[in-house]
N, C-alpha and C positions, 0 to 999 in steps of 0.2 A: 476448900482444899476436898471435903467429902466426894466431890465427882471426879478430879483428877486422882483421886485414890481410885475409884470404882473403876476408870480406864485403868489403871495402872494392874488392878487386882485379875479384869477381865483379862487384856491383851498377855498378860504374865502367866496364866493361870490353867490357859488352852492346852497351847504345848504339842497342837494338833491331836492330840489323843483324844478316843471315844470318854465317854462317862463311864465311870465302873466304879464298885466300891470299894474304898480299902480294905486290906487283909487283917484281919483282928489277932492278936498275939494270940487266943487259941489257935489258930489257922495257923501261922506259924510253926506253935508247939506240935503240931499235928505232921506237918510235913516236915519238921527237923527229924520227927521218930520214926516217920514212915519210909523218907524218903531222902537216906543219907547222901544221895549223890546231888540234892537242894539244897546242902547245908550252907554254901557259898551264899546261894540265894539267899537265904534266910541271914546272913549273917551282914550282909548288904544293907538288907533293908532295916534292919537293926541299927546298925550302925548309922544311915541317915538318919534316922529316930533322934536319936541320940544326938547327934549334929545339928539337930532342927530343936532340938531343946538345950543345949550349950549357944546356941543363937540365940535364945531366946532369954538366958540368963544373958549374953553378951549385951544385949538390946535392954533390956530393964538396969542396967547400972547405966549406960549410956543415955539412953533415955532421964534417969535421974539428977544424972549430972548437967543435961543438957537444961533441965526443969530448972535445975538449982541455980544453975550461972544464968539462965535469959526468962527465968519465969512463962516460959512459953514452949510451945510442942514444934519440933521441927517437922514440918510436913513429910518428908523423905522419911523417916522414920517412925511414924505413921503410916504410912502406906507400905514401910517393909513389915511393922507388925501387924497389919492386916492380913498379910499373903504367909506369914509362919502361921499366925491361928487359924485360917481357913488352911489350912495344909496337916496340921497339928490337931484339928477337930477332922480330920477324915478317920485318923486312926483309929 
């Protein structure tokens, strides 16, 4: 399972983008206050961060129900958790 998830995580996280450091909340606040024309972009970033947090909560509920029902892990859920954790930890 670990090898399978690594492949999914590696292939899904690339997106053809160069490596870059995630924008911090302080940087977003600075852009919000100093560049009003960029507020839509700041809102979009914050929206996706909140969406990831909600997806994580839904994952937790699904994972708990699955484990309670079967007593095991579901590989796809585990891989999804790895992807979301990696993305969430960037911010």
